[in-house]
C-alpha positions in Angstrom: -116.0 49.9 -60.5 -118.8 52.6 -59.7 -118.1 53.8 -56.3 -120.6 56.2 -53.3 -118.7 58.8 -52.0 -119.4 60.7 -48.9 -120.1 64.3 -49.4 -117.8 66.2 -46.0 -119.2 70.4 -46.3 -117.0 71.8 -44.3 -117.5 75.4 -43.5 -115.9 77.1 -40.1 -114.8 74.4 -38.7 -117.9 72.3 -38.0 -120.1 70.4 -41.3 -122.4 72.1 -43.0 -124.8 72.1 -45.6 -124.9 75.7 -48.2 -128.6 75.8 -50.3 -127.3 76.0 -54.5 -124.3 77.1 -52.5 -125.4 80.1 -51.0 -123.5 81.1 -47.5 -126.1 83.0 -46.1 -127.8 80.5 -45.5 -125.9 78.1 -43.4 -127.5 73.9 -42.3 -124.8 72.9 -40.0 -125.2 69.0 -37.8 -124.4 68.7 -35.1 -121.3 66.4 -34.8 -118.0 66.6 -35.5 -115.8 66.3 -38.7 -114.8 63.5 -37.7 -116.6 61.3 -36.5 -119.4 61.8 -39.3 -116.2 60.2 -41.7 -116.3 57.1 -39.4 -119.4 57.3 -39.5 -120.1 57.2 -43.6 -117.2 54.6 -43.8 -118.6 52.5 -41.1 -122.3 51.5 -43.0 -120.4 51.5 -46.8 -119.2 55.0 -48.3 -116.5 53.8 -50.7 -114.7 56.9 -50.0 -114.9 60.6 -48.7 -115.6 63.6 -50.8 -114.7 66.8 -48.5 -115.4 70.7 -49.5 -113.4 73.1 -48.0 -115.6 75.3 -48.3 -114.8 78.2 -46.9 -111.4 78.5 -48.5 -113.9 78.1 -51.5 -115.2 80.9 -51.4 -112.2 82.8 -49.7 -113.1 83.4 -45.6 -110.2 81.8 -44.5 -109.2 77.8 -44.6 -109.5 74.6 -42.7 -106.3 73.4 -43.7 -105.8 72.3 -39.9 -109.0 70.2 -39.8 -108.7 68.5 -43.1 -104.8 67.2 -42.4 -106.1 66.5 -39.1 -109.0 63.8 -40.4 -107.1 62.1 -42.4 -104.7 61.7 -40.3 -107.4 60.1 -38.7 -108.5 57.9 -41.1 -107.8 54.3 -42.8 -109.3 55.9 -45.2 -109.3 57.2 -49.3 -110.3 61.0 -48.4 -110.4 63.2 -51.9 -110.2 67.3 -51.6 -111.6 70.3 -53.8 -112.3 73.8 -52.6 -110.2 76.9 -52.9 -106.8 74.9 -54.6 -106.2 77.5 -56.5 -101.7 76.7 -56.1 -99.6 74.6 -56.6 -98.1 74.7 -52.7 -102.4 73.6 -52.7 -102.1 70.7 -53.6 -99.4 69.8 -53.0 -100.5 71.0 -48.7 -103.1 69.0 -49.5 -101.3 65.3 -50.3 -98.1 66.2 -48.1 -101.7 65.9 -45.6 -102.0 62.5 -46.9 -105.3 63.2 -49.3 -104.9 60.6 -52.1 -106.4 63.3 -54.2 -107.0 67.0 -55.6 -109.5 68.9 -56.2 -108.9 71.6 -58.9 -111.6 73.5 -59.9 -111.4 77.1 -60.8 -107.4 77.1 -60.8 -107.9 75.3 -63.9 -110.2 77.4 -66.3 -107.9 81.1 -64.6 -104.6 79.1 -65.0 -104.4 76.4 -67.3 -100.2 76.3 -67.4 -100.4 76.2 -63.0 -102.9 73.5 -63.4 -101.1 70.9 -65.7 -98.1 71.8 -63.9 -100.1 70.3 -60.4 -100.9 68.3 -63.7 -97.5 66.8 -63.9 -96.4 67.1 -60.1 -98.9 65.3 -58.9 -99.8 62.3 -61.5 -103.3 61.9 -63.2 -104.2 59.8 -60.0 -104.3 61.6 -58.3 -105.7 65.3 -59.6 -109.3 65.9 -60.5 -111.2 68.2 -62.3 -114.3 69.8 -60.5 -116.7 70.6 -62.8 -119.8 72.7 -61.3 -122.2 73.0 -63.9 -125.9 75.0 -63.7 -129.5 74.8 -64.8 -128.2 76.6 -67.7 -125.3 74.1 -68.7 -122.5 76.6 -68.5 -119.6 76.1 -66.2 -119.3 78.1 -63.3 -115.7 79.5 -60.8 -115.3 81.2 -57.6 -117.4 79.2 -55.7 -120.1 79.4 -58.2 -120.0 83.3 -58.4 -118.5 83.3 -61.5 -119.3 81.9 -65.1 -116.7 80.3 -67.0 -117.5 80.7 -70.3 -117.7 76.7 -71.0 -120.7 74.8 -71.7 -120.7 71.5 -69.0 -119.8 69.1 -72.3 -116.8 71.4 -73.5 -115.2 71.1 -71.0 -115.4 67.6 -70.1 -114.1 67.2 -73.1 -111.1 69.2 -73.4 -110.2 67.7 -69.4 -110.0 64.6 -70.2 -108.0 66.4 -74.3 -105.1 67.8 -72.1 -104.0 64.0 -69.8 -107.0 64.7 -66.8 -108.0 61.6 -66.0 -111.2 62.4 -63.2 -113.2 64.9 -63.4 -115.7 66.0 -60.8 -119.4 67.3 -61.3 -121.5 69.5 -59.9 -125.3 70.0 -60.7 -125.0 73.7 -58.5 -129.5 74.8 -59.5 -129.4 71.6 -58.1 -126.9 70.4 -54.4 -129.0 70.1 -51.4 -132.8 70.1 -52.6 -132.6 66.9 -52.4 -134.9 67.2 -55.9 -133.2 64.2 -57.7 -130.2 64.3 -60.3 -131.6 65.4 -63.6 -131.3 63.2 -66.2 -131.0 65.9 -69.4 -128.2 67.0 -67.5 -126.6 63.1 -67.2 -127.9 62.7 -70.7 -126.0 65.5 -72.7 -122.8 64.0 -71.6 -121.0 61.7 -74.5 -121.3 58.5 -73.1 -117.2 57.6 -74.0 -115.9 59.7 -71.0 -118.7 58.9 -68.1 -116.9 56.0 -66.9 -113.9 59.8 -65.8 -116.8 61.0 -64.1 -118.3 61.7 -60.6 -122.0 63.7 -59.8 -122.9 65.0 -57.4 -125.7 67.1 -56.6 -129.4 66.8 -55.4 -129.4 62.6 -54.7 -131.7 62.6 -52.4 -132.9 58.1 -52.9 -131.3 54.6 -54.1 -132.8 55.1 -57.4 -131.2 58.4 -58.0 -127.6 56.6 -57.7 -128.8 53.6 -59.9 -129.1 55.6 -62.2 -126.6 56.8 -62.6 -124.5 53.6 -62.4 -126.6 52.0 -64.6 -125.8 55.3 -67.7 -121.3 54.7 -66.8 -120.7 57.0 -64.3 -117.8 56.6 -62.7 -119.4 57.9 -59.1 -121.7 59.6 -57.0 -121.6 62.0 -53.9 -124.2 61.5 -51.6 -124.7 64.7 -49.4 -127.5 65.9 -47.4 -129.5 63.0 -48.3 -126.9 61.3 -45.6 -127.4 63.5 -43.3 -131.7 64.2 -43.1 -132.0 60.3 -43.4 -133.0 60.1 -46.8 -130.4 57.1 -48.0 -129.4 54.7 -45.9 -125.7 53.6 -47.1 -125.9 49.7 -45.3 -128.8 49.8 -48.3 -127.0 50.9 -50.2 -124.3 48.6 -50.2 -126.7 45.7 -50.1 -128.0 47.2 -53.5 -124.5 48.2 -55.6 -123.9 44.3 -54.2 -127.4 43.4 -56.0 -127.9 44.3 -58.8 -123.3 43.5 -59.1 -123.7 39.3 -58.9 -127.2 40.3 -60.8 -124.8 41.8 -64.1 -122.5 39.0 -63.5 -125.3 35.9 -64.1 -126.0 35.1 -60.0 -128.9 35.2 -59.9 -131.3 31.8 -60.5 -134.1 31.8 -62.6 
């Protein structure tokens, strides 16, 4: 079933957004991570998508904050950013994280990535694929190319036993420009049910587009903090769409 993930990016202990991943000019939001997490869940998000930007950029980490956050919530939470070894992945799951996202590690140490998959199980691990407008996957906080296209990387990860993929459009992340349909259409229909997509999401129409194209879910980030998307309205629209699709509408 299609899931709506509320994005929570942590930078220097605060909730922040980086335009296209650039740490030089962050936008910080006024409330605490627990405040936003509770708010998005109460308004209709199915799950939380937390990214440790400090860890991803090798500037430290927010491990203690993530642990406190997860323990304070009765919610499904996935966490990515800087998961570069088995110890970090295990520490996150022991802290109560529902699913760990590995990205750079998948390309730099495939054996370790597969060890994590075997250790934690398919439902608790996702491969994060950060892709630019050129269709090439990035790693190390989007600073380097991984030498593989998005479509090839998705197919490869699924063939190796991973069942969950998180794709971020780095060219649109934090821009509120809307999703790039051309990027979405390049992904074969048969793999879309394994992919949660984020980057540029700015309207309910973007969310409906992803749902109708068969993707597993959507990550909504900046649009929530800038009040471009109301999760209560999203939930109402998706519920109505489900009702119509199951034949509950009237003539």
